[in-house]
N, C-alpha and C positions, 0 to 999 in steps of 0.2 A: 618695725623695720621692713621696708620693701625689698623683696627678694632680688629685684633688679639692681639694687645699690650694693649688694654683697660682692665681694671678690674684685672690686674696682679700685681699691686703694693701692698703696705702695707694696704691701705684702699681700699675697694672693695664693690661693690653692689651685694647683694644676691638675692635669688628668691622672696623675699617679696616686691620688688620694684613695685610701681604702677605709677611712674612718676609724683609725686605730686609737684615737684620743690622746696620743702623745703630745700633740700641739696644745690641747686644752690643759693638760697637766703642766706643761712648761710655761704657758702664758701667764703673765702676772695680772692680766686684766680679765675679770670674769665676764665682762660684756662683749669681748671681742670675737668670740667664736660662735658660729651657728652650725648646729648639726642638722643635716638634711638628708632626705631620702629621694634620690632622683634616678629614674629609670632602673630601679632595683638596687642602686648602689648607695652605700653609706658614704656621705661626704661631710667635710667640715670646712665651711667657707669662713672667710674673714670679713668683718664689718670695718671697712676702711676708716669710718669716722671715729669709732671707739678704740681702734688699734693704736698703740703708741710706737709701733715699728721697731720694737726692741730686738727682733730677730730671734728671740728664744725658740719659737716654733721651727724656724728653719734649721737651727742646730739640733733640735730634738727629733726631727722627722727622719726616721731611718729610710723612708721610701722616697726621699727627695721630692715630696709632694708640695712643698712650700717654696715659693720663689718670690722675687721682688722686682720692682720697676725702678728705673732711674732715668736720666736724661742723656745717656751716652749716645744713643743713635741720633737724637735730635741735635746734640752738640756737633757731631760729624756732619750732619746734614746741613746745618747752618754755616759751618766752616766751608763746606763745599759751595755754598751759595755766595761766599764772599763776606759774610757778616764779620765785623770787627769784634773779636773776642780775645780777652786775656784770661790767664789761668791762675787760680789760687791753689797751691799744692800743699796738702797736709803733711806734717813732718813724718807721719808714719809711712809715707810712700818710700822715702829713702831707706827707712829701716827694714821695710818688707822686700824692697827691690834695689839694693845698693848698687848692683851691676848694671841694671837696666834704667836706673833713675835718669841719668843725663841723656842716654840714647832715646828714651821714650819722649822726654821733654823736647829733644832736638827734632824728633819726628813730628811732634805736634806743632812746633814752631814752623816746620816746613810746610805744613798744611794751612798755615795762616794765623796761628796764635801770636798775638802781638807781644804780650808781656808774660813773664812767669814770676810769680811772687810767692815766697814761702809763707805758709800760715804760721810757722814758728815765730815770725816777727809779730804777727797778730796775737800769738800766745804771750809774748812779752808784753804787749800792750794790755792784754787782759789781766795779767798778773799785776802790772802797774795800776790798773784801774781798780782791781780788788783791793790792794794794799791802801791806796789813797781813799777809797769810799769807806772802807771798814774802819780805818783809824779816824777819818774825819767824822764819821757819823756814830762811832762806837757801836758798829753793827755786828755784834758777836752772834755766833750761832747761825750765820748765814749759810745757805746751800749753794754750791758752785753750779753754774748753769752751762758749761761747755757741752754736756751731753743732752741732745734734744729729746731723747726718749725719757730721760728723768724729768725734764721740764714739762713734757707733754703729760706724763703721769700725774705730776702734781696739779697742773692746770685742769685735768679731766677728772681726777679721782680723789685728790686730797687738796682741794683748793684753799683750805685753811692754812696751808704752808706757803701759799703764794707770797705773802709778805716776808717770808724768810729766804726767798731766792735772791741771790745777790744781783742787783739790777745793772750789772755790767755785761755787755755783749760777750759772746763766745769768741775764741781766737778767729774762727772763720769770718764772723762778722766784723771784728775789729780790723782784720786785714782788709776786708772789703771796703769798709768806711775810710781807712787810711788811704787806700788806693784811689778812691773816688774823691774825697775831700782834700787830701793832702798832696797826692801825686797828680791830681787832676786828670786821671785817666778816664775817658768817656766810653771805653769799649764796654760790651757786655762782659760780665764776669762769670766764669765756670769754676766750680769747686771740685777739685780732684781729691776725694777723701775715702775713708774706710767705712763710712756710715750710711745706712739706708735712711735713717731718720733725719738726716741733714735736709732732706727735701721738705719736711714739714717745718723746719726752722726757716728755710728759704721763703716758704709760702706765707709766713706770718705778714699780715698787711704792711707792717712797718719796715719788713725786710726786703720786700719784693723788688724795690728799686735798686738794690745792690747786687744781688746774685741771681742769675738767670738759669744756671744749669747745676745739677748735682750729678757728678760722674764718680761712680764707684771704681775702686781698684779692680774688682773682679771682672766687671763688665768691659773696662778699658783693656785690660791684659787679654781678655777673650777676643776683643776686637783686633788687638795687635798680633795675635798669633798668626804665623806665616809671613809677617812683615820682616824684612831684613833691616834691622836697626843699626847695623855695625857702622854705617857711614854718618850717623847722626850724633849730635852732642849739644847740650845746653846747660846752663846753670841758672838758679833763681837769682833775682836782681836785688834782694835786700839782705843786709847783714842781720843776724839773729843770735840770740844767746841761749839762755836756759829754757826758753820756750820749746826747744827741740825735744825735751823730755816729757812734755805734756801728754803724749799718746800712751805712755806706760802707766800702769796702776800706781797711783799716789803721785803722779807727775806734778800736779798742782800743789800738793802737800809739800813736796820737795822744793818747789820754787818759793813757797811762803817761808818755809823754814830757812831757806838760803838767805832771804833778806831780813827775816825778823828773828831768827835764832830758833833753837830747838825747844825753847821754853813754852812756845805757843802750842796749844793742843788743836791739831787738825785731825778731824775724824775721817779716816779713809774707808770708803765703802765702794765695792764693785761687785758685779755679777748679778744676773737677773734673779737668781734664787735668794739673794740676800738684800740687794739694794732696796727693793720695793717693800719688803717685809720690814726693813729698818725704817723706812720713811713712815710707814703706819705708826710704828712705835714712837718715832721722833715727833710726829704730830701730837701724840699724847703728852710727851715730855714738854714740848713747847707750851701746850695748853695748861699744864700743871704748874708751869713757872719753875721748873727745876733748872739746875745749872746747865748751861749749854757750852759746847767747845767753841774755839775761836771761829772755826768754820767747818763745814762738812764738804769733803772732796768726794763727790758721788759720780760713779760711772756705771753705765748699764752693762758693759761687757766685762767679764771676769778678768780678762788680759788687757783691759783698757782698750784704747783705740788702735793699739798695735795689731790686735786681731779683732777688728770691728766686724760688724755685720756684713759690710760690703767688701771683705777681704776674702781672697781664695782660701777655702777651708784647709787645703793641703799645707799652707804655710804655717798653720798653727801646730803642726806635728813636731817641729824642731825648735831648737833654741837660738838659731841664727839671728832672728829678729832681735831677741833680747841682747845678744852680743853687739849687734850694730847700734841699737839705742844706747847701750852702755858707752859705746865709743863716742857717740855724739854728746853724751853727758859729760864724759871726761874732757872732751875738747872744750865744751862751754865753760866748765868750772875751772879748767886750767888757765883759761884766758885765751879764747880763740882769736886768731888774728883777723882783724878787719881786711877783707880782700881788697878794698879800695884805698883805705888810709894806712894800712900796714901798722896798726897799733893794737895793743893788748886790750882785751874786753875789760870794761870798767867795773864788771862784777865778778871777776875771777875768784876762785876759792881761797887764794892767799890773802885776800883783803878781808878785814873784819866786816861782819854783817851789817854793822851800822854804816860803814863807809860804802858798802855794796849798795844799800838802799839809797843813800844820798846820790851816789853815782847814777843809780838806776832812775831815780826821779829826775836827775839832771839830763839824762839821755832823752827823756820824753817831755821835757819842760815845755816844748812847743805845743804839745797837744792839749786839747781842751777836753776834760773829763766828760763834760755833758754830751760831746759828740759820740761817746761810746757807751752811753747809758741806754737802758731798755726798760721796757714794762711788760707785764704779763696779764693775761685775761683769764677770768674765771670761766672755764668751759665745762662746768660740771656735767659729766655723763654717767656718774655712778647710778646704777639701777636702784630704784627704790622698790623694795618687796615688803609687802605687809605679811603679818602673821597668818592672815586668812589665805593669802596666796601660797605661802609655805605650806599650809595645811592642805590646800588643794593639790599642790605638787606631790606631797606625801600620799595623798589618797590615790592620785593617778598612778603612782608607782606601787601602790598596795602596801605601803609602810605604815601599818596601823598600830604599831607598838613602839615604845621608846627604844626597845632593843633593836628593832629593824631600822629605826631612825638614826641609830648611832653606830651602825656598822663601819661607816667611814673607810671603805676599802680603797677608794681612790681609783678603781678600774674605769670609772666614767671620766677620769680626768681632773675632777674636782677634789678639793681637800676634804669635803664632808658631804654627807648625805643631805644636809640642810642646803648646801650650795646647789647640789644637783636638784633638789626639790624646787629652789628658786628658779634655776635654769629651765626646768620643765614648765613651771607656772608662767614664765615670761616668754616661753616659746624659743628659747635659746637652744634647747636640747629636747630629746624625746626620751620618753620613759624606757623604750627598748634599749637605750644605751646603758641603763642600770643593770649591771651584771646579776644582782640578786633578784631583781624584777624578772629578768629573763630566766634565771635559775628557778625562781618559784613558778614562773609560767611553764617552764619545762617540766618541773615536778608535777604541776597540776595536769599538764598534758600526759605525762607518764602515768599518772593515776587514772586519768581518762582512758589512756591506752590500755592499762592493766584491766580496768573495768571492762573495756571493749573486748580485750583478749579473753577475760573470764567469760563474758557473754558469748564470745565466739567459740571458746572451748565447750560451753554448755550447748550452744547451738550445734557444734560439731558432734558433741556427744548425742544430742537429740537426733541429729542427721544420721549418726551411725546406727542408733536404735531404729530409726525410721527405715534406714537402708536395709538393716537386718530384717526388719519387719516386711519390707517391700520384697527383699530377696526371698524371705520365706513364702510370701504370698505368690511371687513369681514361680517359686519352685512348686507350690501347690497348684498354680495354674498350669505349669508344665506337666505335673503329674496327671491333673484333670484333663489336660489337652491330650496327653498320651493315652489316658483311659478312653477319652472321647474318640481318639483316633482308632484305638483298638476296637472299641465298641462300634464305631462307624464302619470299621473294615468288616467286623462280623455281621453288622446290619446290612452292609452292601452285599456280603456273601449270601446272607439269608434272603435278601431281596431278590437276588439273582436266582437262588433256588426256588423261591416262591414264584418268580416270574416264569421259571421253567416248568414248575408244577402247574401253575395256572395255564401256561401255554398247553401243557398236556391235557388238562381238564377241558380247555377250550376245543381241542380236537375230539375229546370224548363226547362232549355236548353236541358237537356237530354230527357225530355218528348217531347219538341218541335222537336228534331231531329227525335224522334219516329213517331210523327204525320206527320212530313214532309215526312218521308219514306212511311208512309201509303198513303199520297197524291200522291207521285210519283208512287207508286205501283198502286193506283187507276187510275191515269191518263194513266199509261202504260196500264192498263186493259181496260180503256175506248177506248184507240187506237185500241186494238184488237177487242173490241166489234164493233167499227166503221167499221173495215175491214169486220167483219161478216155482219154488216148492209148493207155495200156497196155491198157486194156480194149478199145479199138477194135482195137489191134494184135493182141491175143489173138483177138478175133472174126475179124479179117482172116486170121490164121494158120489158124484153124479153117476159114474159108471156103476158104482157099487149099488146105488139106489135103483138104477135101471135093472141091474142084474137081479136085485132082490125082487123087484116087480116082475121080472120075467121068470124068476124062480118060483114065485108065488103062483104065477099063472101055470107053471109047469107042474104044480102039485108036488107029489111025493117024489117025483123024478127030479125035480128042481130043488128039493129041500137041502141036499148037500151043497148044492151050488149057492143056495140062499145063505147057508152057514158061512160059506167063503165070502159071499158078498157082504155079509154082516161084518165078518172079520176085516175085510178090506175097508169097509166104511168106518169101523172102529179105528183102524190103522190110519185112515185118512184124517179122522178127527184128532187122533193122537198127534198125528204129523202136524196138523194145523195148530193144535195146542202147543206143540213143542216149538213150532215156528213162531207162534205168537209170543210164547215166553222168550225165545231168542230175540225177537224184535224188541221186546220190552227191555231186555238186558242190553241190547245194542243201543236202544234209545238212551239208556243210562250211561253206557260205557263210552259212547262216541263223544258227547259233550265233555265227559271227564278226560277223554284222551285229547280232545281239542284244547281244553283248559291247560292240561299238562303240556301240550305242545306250545301254547302261549307262554306259560311260565317258564318252560325250557328255553324259549327264545329270549325272555327277559334275563333268565339265568345266564345264558351264553353272552348277553350284552354286558351284564354285570361282571362276568369273568373277564371279558375283553377290557372293560374299564379298569378292573383290579390289575390286569396284566399291564395296562398303560401306566397306571399309577405306580406299580411296582418297578417298572422300567424307569420311570421318572425318579422314583426313590433311589434307585441304584445309581442314576446319573448324579443326583444331588449328593449322595453319599461320597461319590468320587470328588465332587467339588468341595464338600466339607472336609475331606481328607486333605485336599490341596490347601485350603484356607487354614486348616489347623497347622499344617506345616509352616505356613507363612506367619501365623500368630506365634508359633514356637520360636522362629527366627527373631521376630520383633522383641519378644520377651527376653531372649538372650542378649540382644543389642542393648535393650533398656537396662538390663542387669549390669552390663559392662559400663554404661554411661553413669549409672548410680554409683558405681564403684569409683570412677574417676572423680565424680563431684565430691564424695566423701574424702577421698585421698587428697 
């Protein structure tokens, strides 16, 4: 099914849809609903080809998400263009709107409607046709066909029952054929009725030449709201009899019994929840050759056409309509007066049913039964689903056991899990619309979430442990940093003291260098003095020598002087020897003092270097102290962040 063809039929989904599945549950047709996901929304669209337009989904939808199309607007547009149109009016119109009936018809005639014909007269023709065809052909067990939803269902989904549909037109079509062939009216015909599905009957190839518009009560009355109808009035143009009760449940049955007596068995079936289920069983009964009723009076709507799919919903809330249709019945059975000929009805209830039938046939003696006969087409649209497709649908929904496949909760809208599996396999629905698939998926997700939660808890626990370990490490770092800061502070203080002490040593070494210079200068001065002493000693020795020579010359007189001269010479020698020794010591001492001076200079340089290094160490200690404080602050912030992460 192409998505573009969805939602284009008579019944469609509007923007209020939330995908609640009520429409699927109410629909008698498995193939008519498509569950879609569009723009994140769950929607259930209608396949107009497979839909039988029964309106069950419209009644079931609490969200008013299902609506329908008819020809009301086109009818008014064509009237406005001057089209010649006559109106066929369903008898349910007077039952639902007894006060507005004549006024609404009068207003439509004022807009250009040429003729107004009651379909009650067509219903009488249908009854006449049924009775004649059934008795003539001994056609027992036939299914009535006034309800197009019932006919569509048989043609599309139980085609084996097509031979059992009574081949006589519905009241609408009998009225249209009578108007065209016997009244010779050439206007376009519009049908004003209570049924959405009448459009599908109108569109059958053999019927298109007769009826052009399907106007529903609901859309007409919506269009007339706000129109002052008080000055308008009109009546339908044909007399009619018991056909006026056709709209009520069992109306056809009542007509048949009225003319054939109550001994005939007419099976009365109505309501979407019952009629289609009955037809499936009836097909089996026909196939098996079991006894069948005289005929089956089947209607789609539980209250018949009185509260059809095209009637305003609020009218179904009271019993006024039933009272009005009962009034119409009593008039017909009592012998309603012919408005034109002022004579009693030929089929009043006071007349025996055999006479009624004779009078009835006489009433329509001019009609040809073949003019009102119809045929039906096999339009089989029932989906064919193989066991392998069902299996695939089950697998997609993860229904892998017979227990899961037999839950049949109905939440998806279908009667069974098997139907849902078929819908999934055929693309009519999605596995996500299976409550138990979603429940299991949710349970699996919960299990995954629980596993994830457990993992998260374990991870959280591990994080807590890591946090505590990190916090402990941070505390240790803080302690170490504090100790480092304290040690650094002590080091800085020691470095300052060392720098001060080294500064003092530097001053002392400077003094030592000065003293050493003085010693060197003194030693060097001592050497100069020794040279002078040696010179003096040499001169003294020369003098002593000369004195000795002179004393020797002087003989005894100079002996004492000679002794002195010798003593002087000895002293001179001793002086020279002492000076020589001093010079030797000076020669040893001076290089040692000079080396000491050099080493003292190197020592002073080392002291200065140490002083510079110590000063730099003190500065670095201050920087380390500042960085230690910064690291301490960072550690505190990290600890807080770690706590936030864990919490």
